[in-house]
N, C-alpha and C positions, 0 to 999 in steps of 0.2 A: 653455670648451670650446663650439666651434661645432657646428651639425648635423652638418658634414662630419666633424668629429673623432669623433662618436659611432660612425661605421661602423667605426672601428678600436679603439674602447674595449672594455673588458671590460663585461660586463653591469652590474655594480655601478657603474662609472664612468659609463656612458650613463644609468642610471637616475638616479643622483645629479646628473648633469649637466642632465637634463631637469628635474629637481625644482628646482634652483637657478635655472633660467632662469625658472620660473614665480614663485619666491620673489622674484627680482629684479624682475619685471614688476609683481608686486603692489606692492612698495616704491616703484618709481618712478612709479606712479599718484598717490601722496601727495606727491611732491616739489613745492616752491614754492607750496603752499596754507597758508593760516591754519588754526588750529585751528576756526575758525568755519566755514570753508568744509569741512573735513574732516568736520564734524558734520551737514553739510546733507543732507537726505533729498530729492533734487530729482526722483525718478522715481516711479512708481506703486508700487514697492516701498518697504519700510521700512528699506532698507538705505543706511548712510552709508559713506564711505571709511574713517573712524576706526573704525567697528563692524565692517567687514570685517577690518581689521587686528588688532582684538582677538580676535575669533572665531578667525581663523587662528593667531594665537599661543597661544591656549588649546588648540585641537586639535593644533597641532604638538606640545605637551608631552604631550596625552593619548594620541595616537597612538603616538608613539615611546617615550616613557618609561614610561607607565602600560600600554597595552594590549600593546605588543611586548617592552618590557624587564622589566616586572613590578614597577616601582617603585611606591611608595605615597607619598601626601602627606596627612597627616592633616588632616580638614577638607574635603578636596576630593572631587569625583567620581572613582571610583565609590563611594568610603566614604559619601559624602552621596548617597544614590539619589534624593531628591527635587529633583534639580536641573531647572531649566526652562532648556533648552538656547537657547531664543530670547533669553535675558538675555544671552547672549555677545554679542550685536550692539547692545545698549542701552548707552547712555553717561552717565555722571555727570560732575561737576566733576573728579574724579581723574583722568579718562581724556583723556590728552593724546598728541600724536604722540610726543614725546619718550619718554613712559614706554612705550608700546605697541611702538614701533619698536626701543627696546633691549631689551625683554623678548622680542620676537619674534626678534630676531637671536641673543639668548643661547639661546633654544630651538632654534633651527635649528642652533646650533653643537653643543649637547648630541645632537641628533638625528644630526648627520652623524657624531659620535663613535660613536653606538650602531650605525648602519648600517656604518661602517668595521669595527667589532669583531664583527659579527653575520653568520653565514652566511645567505644569502638564503633558504635551505630552513628556517630556524629557525622553529618555530611560535610564535605570540604566547604570551606568558606569561599573560595574562589569560584565565581559564578560558572566558569567553563567546566569545572570539575565537580560542581554541586550534586551530581548524579552518582558520586562515589562517597565513599566513608572513609573514617580513620582506619578502619580493619583493612580497607583496600589499599590505602596508602601504605600501611606497614608491609602487607604482603608484596606489594609492588616494590618497595625498597628492599626486601629480603631478595626477591627475584633479581633486581638489577645489582645490588651489591655483591651477590653471589656470581653472577655473570662477569662483573668486572674483576672479581677475585679470580675467576678462572682465566680471563685474559692475562692477568699479573702472573698466573702460574706459569703460562707458556712463555711469556716475555722473560721471567726470571731464570727459567731453566735454560732458555736461549743465552742469556747474558752469561750465567757462570755454572749451569748444570745443577743448581739446586732444586730439588724436588720436594713436593710436600709442604714442610713446614708446620 
């Protein structure tokens, strides 16, 4: 869906379209680079392209499946309360583009199913976010995904000079 198509879309279609655009932008920033390049931390921040994808995949799951839909996953946040969220960006030898891009796409597909089946006024199922609703979650994810796509823009340009995409 293009920006012009959003003007005649339903609210749900427009929100989903803007979120998909940001998700695609994030994934495009990683195209054509080696795992070594994806792990580089070339700016003053501690962020890498692969770390951004890993973090985005984890929070895609957390916001839509756990916070909004109320699903639980044994051994994961929020069941495990002493989680250091900065570790979402940290990488080890198991972290690859193949692994995290597949996982991200899988989580996005599940998120899309949840949004399609949920009224936008539905409150979040997780009690600590019950004052928020599905609309807020989608808007928040547009904001966060766009923020991380912007980080990825800077990192990618620093690595190889590629702009835009």
